[in-house]
C-alpha positions, -999 to +999 in steps of 0.1 A: +078-522-105+109-524-127+122-492-143+123-511-176+092-534-171+078-528-206+112-537-221+114-568-200+079-578-212+089-571-248+121-592-248+103-621-231+074-620-255+096-618-286+126-638-276+124-662-305+116-635-331+145-613-319+168-643-318+160-650-354+164-614-364+198-612-347+212-642-366+197-632-399+215-599-397+252-599-406+266-605-372+303-600-369+326-630-369+364-628-373+384-611-346+354-596-327+340-631-321+373-649-316+387-625-290+353-625-272+354-663-268+390-663-258+385-635-232+357-655-216+376-688-217+406-672-198+387-653-172+396-676-143+428-656-139+415-621-143+448-603-140+468-627-162+485-611-191+469-635-217+434-628-204+439-590-203+453-590-238+422-609-250+399-584-233+419-555-246+418-569-282+380-576-278+373-540-270+394-528-299+377-552-323+343-541-309+350-505-320+361-490-287+393-475-301+390-453-332+421-443-351+425-406-358+413-375-340+376-384-334+358-412-317+364-432-286+399-440-274+413-467-251+440-462-225+475-476-230+476-513-222+499-509-192+474-484-175+445-509-181+466-538-168+477-520-136+441-510-128+429-546-130+458-559-110+448-536-081+413-551-083+421-588-089+409-601-056+377-582-058+371-594-094+378-630-083+351-626-056+326-610-080+331-639-104+311-660-079+281-637-079+248-649-093+218-628-104+193-642-078+216-633-049+226-597-054+225-577-022+240-544-009+275-559-004+276-574-039+265-542-056+290-522-035+318-545-047+307-542-083+307-504-080+342-505-067+354-526-096+335-505-121+350-472-108+385-487-105+389-501-141+408-477-163+404-488-199+389-458-217+409-426-224+377-410-236+355-391-211+329-417-203+335-452-188+301-470-189+304-487-222+340-497-220+340-508-184+308-528-188+325-547-217+356-554-196+335-566-167+314-588-189+345-607-199+355-612-163+322-618-146+297-626-174+271-641-151+263-607-135+275-580-159+264-577-195+281-557-222+264-523-226+266-501-257+251-468-269+235-479-302+215-508-289+213-510-251+210-474-242+188-465-272+165-494-265+161-490-228+165-452-223+155-438-257+188-419-261+225-426-262+236-398-238+260-406-210+271-380-184+308-378-177+303-387-140+314-421-126+287-421-099+260-414-124+273-439-149+274-465-122+238-458-113+227-462-149+246-495-152+232-508-119+197-500-130+201-516-164+215-548-148+190-551-119+158-538-136+163-554-170+190-580-175+186-599-142+148-600-145+150-616-179+179-639-170+158-652-140+127-660-161+124-698-163+111-700-199+138-676-212+165-695-193+154-728-210+156-712-244+190-696-236+204-729-225+195-745-258+209-716-278+241-716-258+245-754-263+245-749-301+276-728-306+281-739-342+248-722-352+246-695-324+283-686-316+274-653-300+251-669-274+279-674-249+263-666-216+227-659-205+233-621-202+249-621-237+218-639-249+197-611-235+220-586-251+217-603-285+179-602-282+181-564-276+203-561-307+178-583-326+149-561-316+167-533-335+172-554-366 
């Protein structure tokens, strides 16, 4: 039994309603959408300067770097870039992963990538690193945030400042929620239609992002 089985059932049963709610709400366009698309489009060279600049800009436009004393903070770009360069071969391998064929070796490689990325200067890494990984391997890693993903699935937004615990949370969210929905045939058919209509549904960029958007829609 999935840890999040009731949530899987909820998303599958209400996919259309949550889809409508998501796009009726004022979804962000502008730089947050533009850089998201460009980061995905340039992911074939994960350590390329242009791609990393787009990823870095996406995270900043998604609220991961707050000016002033409070709020989340991102690392300097050169620190982020060097951390990805060390992982480029592993990231390239992980780009070929598919949800239906995740085994021990695949999860171990994702863990190594997750724990090796240095993008956040703040204490926790789960949110920032998942968003980086989504733009490099969107077929297997969704973007995770506190306000919607963690609140919807776990009932709170707390994250322990511990890379091993953060990885276990992320792995559970992917394997027991996102993958189960992504592998559902009916949902997959709907997602394909939404993704094919980018003029109307520009945020439906990948199947896992479609799932993420439905989570957000449930909160709207």
